[in-house]
N, C-alpha and C positions, 0 to 999 in steps of 0.2 A: 233948772240949770241943764247943761249938757255935760255928759261925761268926759272923761278925758282919757287917751290911750297913749302908753308906751310900747313902740314896738322896736324890735330888737334884732338885728341881723347878726348872728355871732358866726365866727370862724374860730373853732378851738382848735389851738398848737398845742396844749400840754392838756390832755384829758384828766389825768392824775390831780394836778393844781386845779382844775378847774370846779373839780367835786368841792373845793372848799369854797369858791366863790359860790357854787350854788346853795351851798348851804346857809352863808351869809346873805344871799340876796334874800332867801325866804325869808330870813329873820326879818329883815326890811321891809319885805312886801307883806308880811303878817302886821308889822307894827304900823303900817301905812294906809292898810284898807285897799291893797292891791286884790284885786279879783284875778285871776290866772286864767286868761283864755287859750293861750295856746303855748306850750312850752317843750319847744323839741318837736316830735314828731314828723308824721310825713309830710312833703312839700313836694308841690308840684307846680312847675313853672306854666304860666297858662300862655304868657307873652312877654317877648323881648328877650335880650340877651343877657341872662341873670342865673345865677346858678346857687342859690343858698344852701347852706347844709343845714342850718339850726336857724329858727324864728321863734321868737319868743313876743307874745302880746299880752301887756298886763292892763284892766280898766282899773279906772280910778274916779271916785264921785264928780270930779272936775277937771277941766284942762288945766287949773291952776295947780292942783296937787298932783298931776301926773308929772308937769313940770319941775314941781319944788322935789319931787321923789329923789332925783338924782342928786340932789345937795345934801340931803339927809345924813345924820352921821351915822345912821345905821347902813345908809348904801354905801356910803364913802368907805366904810369897812368891807366891804364886799369888793367894792372896786381895788382897793388894796392888794385883796386876795387875788385878783384876777390879773393883776399886772404880770405881764409874761405867758400867761395860758391862753389868752384868746385877743383876737381882732374884734373889737364891737363896733357896731353902728347901730346908733340909736336916736330914735327920736320920738317927741311927743304929739299927739295930734287930737285936735278937738273933734267929738264923734256925738252920737244919740246917747 
């Protein structure tokens, strides 16, 4: 079975409030078996017109679990905490 990844590009607009989102998203990740591959850290654009400030990469046991994570009650609580604190672009990707 292939793994699934959630990749998020985050533009934090309210750092104080975003800390609350990080707390609840960590709970959701632990509850659903997400492996954190990248969460913040340095970003270097290698090609294209893109200036991401924060990238998050999560690995799940399957593509289906990666997609389903977004709709879980635990992550829903995190999303509510994030409202007004960040602009989020998120995708699920099938991987190895």
